[in-house]
C-alpha positions in Angstrom: 153.5 142.8 49.3 153.5 146.2 47.7 155.8 144.9 45.0 153.2 142.2 44.0 150.5 144.8 43.6 152.8 146.9 41.5 153.6 144.0 39.2 149.9 143.2 38.8 149.1 146.8 37.7 152.0 146.8 35.2 150.7 143.6 33.6 147.2 145.1 33.3 148.1 148.0 31.0 149.6 145.9 28.2 146.5 143.6 28.3 144.2 146.7 28.2 145.9 148.0 25.1 145.5 144.6 23.3 141.8 144.3 24.4 141.1 147.8 23.2 142.8 147.3 19.9 140.9 144.0 19.3 137.5 145.7 20.2 138.3 148.6 17.9 139.2 146.3 15.0 136.1 144.1 15.6 133.8 147.2 15.6 135.4 148.8 12.5 135.1 145.6 10.5 131.5 145.2 11.5 128.7 145.6 8.9 126.9 148.3 11.0 130.0 150.5 11.1 130.6 150.2 7.4 126.9 151.0 6.5 126.8 153.9 9.0 130.0 155.4 7.6 128.8 155.1 4.0 125.5 156.7 4.8 127.3 159.5 6.7 129.6 160.1 3.7 126.6 160.3 1.4 124.8 162.7 3.7 127.8 165.0 3.9 128.2 165.0 0.1 124.4 165.8 -0.2 124.7 168.7 2.2 127.6 170.1 0.2 125.7 170.0 -3.1 122.3 171.2 -1.8 122.9 174.8 -3.1 123.8 173.5 -6.6 120.8 171.2 -6.7 118.4 174.0 -5.6 119.9 176.4 -8.2 119.4 173.8 -10.9 115.9 173.2 -9.8 115.1 176.9 -10.0 114.6 177.5 -6.3 117.2 180.2 -6.1 115.7 182.2 -9.0 115.2 185.9 -8.2 111.7 186.9 -7.3 109.4 188.3 -10.1 106.8 190.9 -9.4 104.1 191.4 -12.0 102.6 194.9 -12.2 99.1 195.5 -13.6 98.4 199.2 -14.2 94.7 199.9 -14.5 95.2 203.7 -13.8 96.4 204.7 -17.3 96.8 208.5 -16.7 100.1 208.3 -14.7 102.9 210.8 -15.5 105.6 208.2 -14.8 105.8 204.5 -15.7 105.2 202.5 -12.5 107.0 199.5 -13.8 110.2 201.5 -14.2 109.7 203.2 -10.9 109.3 199.9 -9.1 112.2 198.2 -10.9 114.4 201.2 -9.9 113.3 200.8 -6.3 114.1 197.1 -6.3 117.7 197.9 -7.6 118.4 200.1 -4.6 121.0 198.9 -2.1 119.1 198.3 1.2 121.9 199.6 3.4 123.1 202.6 1.4 120.1 203.5 -0.8 122.4 203.8 -3.8 121.5 202.4 -7.2 123.1 199.1 -8.1 123.5 197.3 -11.4 120.8 194.8 -12.4 122.0 191.3 -11.3 120.8 187.8 -11.3 119.7 187.8 -7.6 117.7 191.1 -7.7 113.9 191.0 -8.1 112.5 191.6 -11.6 109.4 193.6 -12.4 107.3 192.5 -15.4 104.3 194.3 -16.9 101.1 192.3 -17.0 97.9 193.3 -18.8 95.3 191.1 -17.2 95.0 191.1 -13.4 93.2 187.8 -13.2 95.7 186.0 -15.4 98.6 187.6 -13.4 96.9 186.5 -10.1 96.7 183.0 -11.5 100.4 183.1 -12.4 101.2 184.1 -8.8 99.1 181.1 -7.5 100.9 178.8 -9.9 104.3 180.0 -8.8 105.3 181.7 -12.1 105.4 185.1 -10.4 106.2 185.7 -6.7 103.9 188.7 -6.3 101.4 190.9 -8.1 100.9 194.6 -7.7 97.7 196.0 -9.1 97.5 199.8 -9.5 94.0 201.3 -9.8 92.2 204.6 -8.8 89.7 204.7 -6.0 86.5 206.8 -5.9 88.4 209.9 -4.7 90.8 209.7 -7.6 93.8 208.6 -5.6 96.0 205.7 -6.6 95.1 202.4 -4.9 97.5 199.4 -4.7 96.7 195.8 -4.1 99.6 193.5 -3.4 99.2 189.7 -3.8 102.0 187.4 -2.7 103.0 185.0 0.0 106.0 187.0 1.3 106.0 188.2 4.9 105.4 191.9 5.6 109.2 192.2 6.4 110.3 190.7 3.1 112.9 193.0 1.5 111.2 192.8 -2.0 107.8 193.6 -0.5 109.1 196.5 1.5 110.8 198.0 -1.6 107.6 197.5 -3.6 105.6 199.2 -0.9 108.1 202.1 -0.8 107.9 202.5 -4.6 104.1 202.4 -4.4 104.1 205.2 -1.8 106.4 207.3 -4.0 104.1 206.8 -6.9 101.1 207.8 -4.9 102.8 211.0 -3.6 104.1 211.9 -7.1 100.6 211.3 -8.5 98.9 213.5 -5.9 101.4 216.3 -6.4 100.9 216.1 -10.2 97.1 216.3 -9.7 97.5 219.3 -7.4 99.7 221.1 -10.0 102.9 221.1 -7.9 105.9 221.8 -10.2 109.1 219.8 -10.1 110.9 222.9 -8.6 108.3 223.2 -5.9 108.7 219.4 -5.2 112.4 219.8 -4.8 111.8 222.6 -2.2 109.2 220.5 -0.4 111.4 217.4 -0.2 
C-alpha cells in the first residue's frame, strides 16, 4: 500500500514541472506581460537619463545672487566679498576655485528690476544693502531658499562680515587693531 502512494507522488512531480512550464510560457507570451515589460524598460531608461535631461533644461544651473548696493560709501566691494564667501569650502573654510556648481554673484543697479528677476526665476536671490537711520548697514534678502540653505547661510555670513568691517571703519579701528581684536 505504501508503494502505491510513493508511485503516485513520483508521478506528480513531472506533471507539476510541465504544468508550471506551460503556465509560465502562457503568461510570458501574453499581451499584458509584454506591455508591462516594455513600460518598465522605458521607466528605467527615463530614470537613468533624468540628470541629463534636468541639466539640459537648466534645472541644475548654479544659483545666482544679485546684489544691489545702495550704500555707496563702503570701503570694500560687497560683490567681491560675497562672491569670495560663496567660494569657501563649507567643511574646511578654505578658498576653492570658481566652478560650474558654485553660486555666482552679480551686481544689479535697480532693486525693483532685480526683485522682478528673482520672481521670474532669472536670479535665485537678491541681497539689497542700504544704510539705516543710525548709519549702520542694513541687509534685505529676497529668495525662496530655506534658512538652512548653504548659499543663503554663506551670504548671511558675508553680510555680517561686511557690517562688522563697516562699523570698525566708521569707528576708526585700524587694520592692525582689527588683527589684534580678531
